[in-house]
C-alpha positions as CSV (number, residue, x, y, z in Angstrom):
1,M,-88.6,-57.9,-123.0
2,P,-91.9,-56.2,-122.5
3,I,-92.4,-53.4,-120.0
4,H,-95.6,-53.8,-118.0
5,E,-95.5,-51.1,-115.4
6,K,-98.1,-48.5,-115.8
7,S,-95.7,-45.9,-114.3
8,L,-93.4,-46.3,-117.3
9,I,-96.2,-45.4,-119.8
10,R,-96.1,-41.7,-120.7
11,P,-99.3,-40.1,-119.1
12,E,-100.3,-38.5,-122.5
13,N,-100.5,-42.0,-124.0
14,I,-103.1,-43.2,-121.6
15,L,-106.6,-42.8,-122.7
16,S,-109.5,-43.2,-120.2
17,H,-113.2,-42.3,-120.1
18,E,-115.1,-41.4,-116.9
19,K,-118.3,-42.5,-118.5
20,L,-118.3,-45.0,-121.4
21,E,-121.0,-47.5,-122.6
22,V,-120.4,-50.1,-125.3
23,D,-123.2,-52.1,-126.6
24,G,-125.3,-51.4,-123.5
25,V,-122.5,-52.4,-121.2
26,D,-121.0,-49.9,-118.7
27,V,-117.2,-49.9,-119.1
28,S,-116.5,-46.7,-117.2
29,G,-113.4,-46.2,-115.2
30,H,-110.3,-48.6,-115.4
31,W,-112.2,-50.9,-117.8
32,S,-112.1,-48.0,-120.5
33,T,-108.3,-47.2,-120.1
34,F,-106.3,-47.7,-123.2
35,I,-102.8,-47.1,-124.4
36,Q,-102.6,-45.0,-127.4
37,D,-101.0,-46.6,-130.4
38,R,-97.8,-45.0,-131.6
39,V,-95.5,-45.4,-134.5
40,V,-91.8,-45.3,-133.9
41,T,-90.3,-43.1,-136.7
42,D,-86.8,-42.6,-135.3
43,Y,-85.8,-46.2,-134.6
44,N,-82.1,-46.6,-134.2
45,E,-81.2,-50.1,-135.0
46,N,-77.5,-49.5,-134.1
47,M,-78.2,-48.1,-130.7
48,E,-77.3,-51.2,-128.7
49,D,-74.0,-51.6,-130.7
50,E,-73.2,-48.0,-130.2
51,I,-73.5,-48.3,-126.4
52,A,-71.8,-51.6,-126.4
53,A,-68.7,-50.0,-128.2
54,L,-68.2,-47.6,-125.3
55,P,-66.3,-48.4,-122.1
56,G,-68.8,-50.1,-119.7
57,G,-71.4,-51.0,-122.1
58,E,-69.8,-54.2,-123.5
59,H,-72.2,-56.6,-121.8
60,I,-75.5,-54.8,-122.3
61,H,-76.7,-57.7,-124.6
62,R,-76.8,-60.0,-121.5
63,C,-79.7,-58.2,-119.8
64,W,-82.9,-60.3,-119.4
65,Q,-84.9,-57.4,-117.7
66,C,-85.2,-59.0,-114.2
67,G,-85.2,-55.6,-112.6
68,S,-82.5,-56.3,-109.9
69,C,-80.5,-53.3,-111.0
70,T,-83.3,-50.8,-110.5
71,N,-84.5,-52.4,-107.3
72,A,-81.0,-52.1,-105.7
73,C,-80.3,-48.6,-107.1
74,T,-79.4,-45.8,-104.7
75,V,-80.7,-43.1,-107.0
76,N,-83.9,-44.8,-107.8
77,A,-84.8,-44.9,-104.1
78,L,-84.8,-41.2,-104.1
79,N,-86.1,-40.6,-107.7
80,P,-88.3,-43.4,-109.2
81,D,-87.7,-41.9,-112.6
82,F,-84.1,-43.1,-112.6
83,N,-84.6,-46.5,-114.0
84,P,-81.6,-48.4,-115.3
85,R,-83.6,-51.5,-116.4
86,Y,-86.1,-49.4,-118.4
87,W,-83.2,-47.5,-120.2
88,I,-81.4,-50.7,-121.0
89,Y,-84.7,-52.0,-122.5
90,L,-85.0,-48.7,-124.6
91,I,-81.4,-49.1,-125.8
92,R,-81.8,-52.6,-126.9
93,Q,-85.2,-51.8,-128.7
94,G,-83.5,-48.9,-130.5
95,M,-86.0,-46.4,-129.0
96,E,-83.8,-43.4,-129.1
97,S,-86.4,-40.7,-128.7
98,E,-87.8,-42.3,-125.6
99,L,-84.3,-42.5,-124.1
100,L,-83.6,-38.9,-124.9
101,R,-86.6,-37.9,-122.8
102,D,-84.6,-38.9,-119.8
103,K,-81.3,-37.5,-120.8
104,D,-81.0,-35.0,-118.0
105,I,-81.2,-37.7,-115.3
106,I,-79.3,-40.6,-116.8
107,W,-75.9,-39.1,-115.9
108,Q,-76.9,-39.0,-112.2
109,C,-75.5,-42.4,-111.5
110,V,-73.5,-42.2,-108.3
111,S,-71.3,-45.4,-109.1
112,C,-72.3,-47.1,-105.9
113,H,-72.1,-50.5,-107.8
114,K,-75.1,-52.0,-105.9
115,C,-76.7,-52.8,-109.2
116,T,-73.5,-54.5,-110.5
117,H,-73.3,-56.6,-107.3
118,V,-76.8,-57.9,-107.6
119,C,-77.1,-58.4,-111.4
120,P,-77.4,-62.2,-112.1
121,R,-76.1,-61.8,-115.7
122,D,-73.0,-59.6,-115.0
123,V,-74.4,-56.9,-117.3
124,V,-72.6,-54.3,-115.1
125,P,-75.4,-51.8,-115.2
126,E,-73.3,-49.1,-113.6
127,G,-71.0,-49.4,-116.6
128,V,-73.9,-49.2,-119.0
129,M,-75.1,-46.0,-117.3
130,K,-71.7,-44.4,-117.7
131,A,-71.6,-45.6,-121.3
132,T,-74.9,-44.1,-121.9
133,A,-74.0,-40.8,-120.4
134,H,-70.9,-40.8,-122.6
135,W,-73.0,-41.7,-125.7
136,L,-75.3,-38.7,-125.0
137,E,-72.3,-36.4,-124.8
138,L,-70.6,-37.8,-127.9
139,K,-73.9,-37.5,-129.8
140,G,-74.4,-33.9,-128.8
141,H,-77.6,-34.5,-126.8
142,R,-76.3,-32.8,-123.7
143,P,-73.1,-31.2,-122.4
144,K,-70.6,-33.0,-120.4
145,S,-71.6,-33.8,-116.8
146,H,-69.3,-32.6,-113.9
147,S,-68.5,-36.2,-113.2
148,M,-67.1,-36.5,-116.9
149,I,-65.2,-33.2,-116.4
150,F,-63.7,-34.5,-113.2
151,D,-62.6,-37.7,-114.8
152,E,-61.0,-35.7,-117.6
153,V,-59.0,-33.5,-115.3
154,F,-57.9,-36.4,-113.1
155,S,-56.9,-38.5,-116.2
156,E,-55.0,-35.6,-117.9
157,Q,-52.9,-35.1,-114.7
158,V,-52.0,-38.8,-114.4
159,F,-51.3,-39.1,-118.2
160,E,-48.9,-36.0,-118.0
161,T,-47.0,-36.6,-114.8
162,G,-47.6,-40.2,-113.7
163,K,-48.7,-38.9,-110.3
164,I,-51.8,-37.7,-108.5
165,E,-51.8,-34.3,-106.8
166,D,-55.2,-33.9,-105.2
167,G,-55.1,-30.1,-104.8
168,R,-54.3,-29.6,-108.5
169,V,-57.1,-32.0,-109.5
170,I,-59.6,-30.0,-107.4
171,R,-58.4,-26.6,-108.6
172,G,-58.4,-27.8,-112.3
173,F,-62.0,-29.2,-111.9
174,F,-63.3,-26.0,-110.2
175,K,-61.8,-23.9,-112.9
176,R,-63.1,-26.0,-115.8
177,T,-66.7,-26.1,-114.4
178,G,-66.6,-22.4,-113.5
179,Q,-66.8,-22.9,-109.6
180,A,-65.2,-20.8,-107.0
181,L,-62.2,-22.4,-105.2
182,T,-63.0,-20.9,-101.8
183,Q,-66.3,-22.8,-101.2
184,D,-67.5,-23.1,-97.6
185,W,-67.3,-26.9,-97.5
186,M,-63.8,-26.8,-99.0
187,V,-62.5,-24.3,-96.4
188,E,-63.9,-26.3,-93.5
189,M,-62.4,-29.5,-94.9
190,V,-59.0,-27.9,-95.3
191,K,-59.1,-26.5,-91.8
192,K,-59.8,-30.0,-90.2
193,V,-57.2,-31.7,-92.4
194,V,-54.4,-29.1,-91.8
195,S,-55.0,-29.3,-87.9
196,K,-54.2,-33.0,-88.1
197,L,-51.4,-33.3,-90.5
198,P,-47.7,-33.3,-89.6
199,V,-45.8,-30.3,-90.7
200,S,-43.4,-32.4,-92.8
201,L,-46.3,-33.9,-94.8
202,M,-47.9,-30.5,-95.2
203,T,-44.6,-29.1,-96.6
204,R,-44.2,-32.0,-99.1
205,M,-47.8,-31.4,-100.2
206,G,-47.2,-27.7,-100.7
207,M,-44.1,-28.5,-102.7
208,S,-45.9,-30.9,-104.8
209,A,-48.6,-28.3,-105.7
210,L,-45.9,-25.8,-106.7
211,I,-43.3,-27.8,-108.6
212,R,-45.6,-30.4,-110.1
213,P,-43.3,-33.5,-109.7
214,R,-43.3,-36.3,-112.4
215,T,-42.5,-39.9,-112.3
216,R,-39.0,-40.7,-113.4
217,H,-38.7,-41.7,-117.0
218,W,-42.3,-41.1,-117.6
219,G,-42.0,-39.8,-121.2
220,P,-42.3,-43.2,-123.0
221,A,-45.2,-44.4,-120.8
222,R,-46.9,-41.0,-121.4
223,E,-46.6,-41.3,-125.1
224,A,-47.9,-45.0,-125.1
225,I,-50.9,-43.9,-123.0
226,R,-51.7,-41.0,-125.3
227,E,-51.5,-43.3,-128.3
228,Y,-53.8,-45.9,-126.7
229,V,-56.4,-43.1,-125.7
230,D,-56.3,-41.7,-129.2
231,E,-57.0,-45.2,-130.7
232,Q,-59.8,-45.8,-128.3
233,K,-61.4,-42.4,-129.1
234,Q,-61.2,-43.1,-132.8
235,R,-62.7,-46.6,-132.3
236,E,-65.6,-45.1,-130.3
237,R,-66.3,-42.3,-132.8
238,A,-66.2,-44.9,-135.6
239,A,-68.7,-47.1,-133.8
240,L,-71.1,-44.1,-133.5
241,G,-70.5,-43.0,-137.1
242,L,-69.0,-39.7,-136.1
243,N,-65.9,-39.9,-138.0
244,E,-68.1,-40.1,-141.2
245,L,-70.0,-37.1,-140.1
246,V,-66.8,-35.1,-139.4
247,A,-65.4,-36.1,-142.8
248,Q,-68.7,-35.2,-144.5
249,A,-68.7,-31.8,-142.8
250,A,-65.1,-31.1,-143.9
251,A,-65.9,-32.1,-147.4
252,E,-69.0,-29.7,-147.5
253,A,-66.8,-27.0,-146.1
254,R,-64.1,-27.5,-148.7
255,S,-66.7,-27.6,-151.4
256,A,-68.4,-24.4,-150.2
257,G,-64.9,-22.7,-150.0
258,A,-64.1,-23.8,-153.6
259,K,-67.4,-22.5,-154.9
260,Q,-66.8,-19.2,-153.1
261,E,-63.3,-18.8,-154.6
262,S,-64.6,-19.6,-158.1
263,S,-67.3,-17.0,-157.8
264,H,-64.6,-14.3,-157.0
265,V,-62.6,-15.3,-160.1
């Protein structure tokens, strides 16, 4: 799966000479352009498996680098550096350091699903992008994106009550991301919506915001969902080797505590 585009070669790795003569032959200009050799010292052979273990990344192994995803990508049309095909290539090659150089734009996927519709191999590139963003967060390479936080707030409400109350979701999202509730666009949207809603519906929405209704007999379903979510989180952390790291850190902390106690005896 070679990458041939010059645009994907880091500028600092391109060597060229304005004037160069070899054995009496002038090879100036593009004839003397070379790609500097590099040694990969941080190869992560488990990287593809780690992404595949996260929701959305299950079919990354199907990619054959045709480029349909990037060609159809909404974000790529605005920012050529947003390149799903290239990132999938890096993941499958285990080139973690190269992927991390783009960690601040990978999460910008807008989930338009254009890439998914055109992919001839059913890789579900949109899912791979979300899985990669999740991987970056779990590995501690970048904080949670706003889209991840919104998903958490939305899911927590559904898990807790079995219902969706839009106003509560928005308020929770703004609070958790440190945003003011009275934003100009929000005020204008509320004004337009209120002017067209029946009084009865507005009343029910207001009551829902206050009393936080729940689905009847939701308790057993809530516990089952929570158990499933916990299992999935454990499975994901195990695939990324995070459970071992947590256990190791805990063991080191206990050992340090024991040494400190013995020194006081």
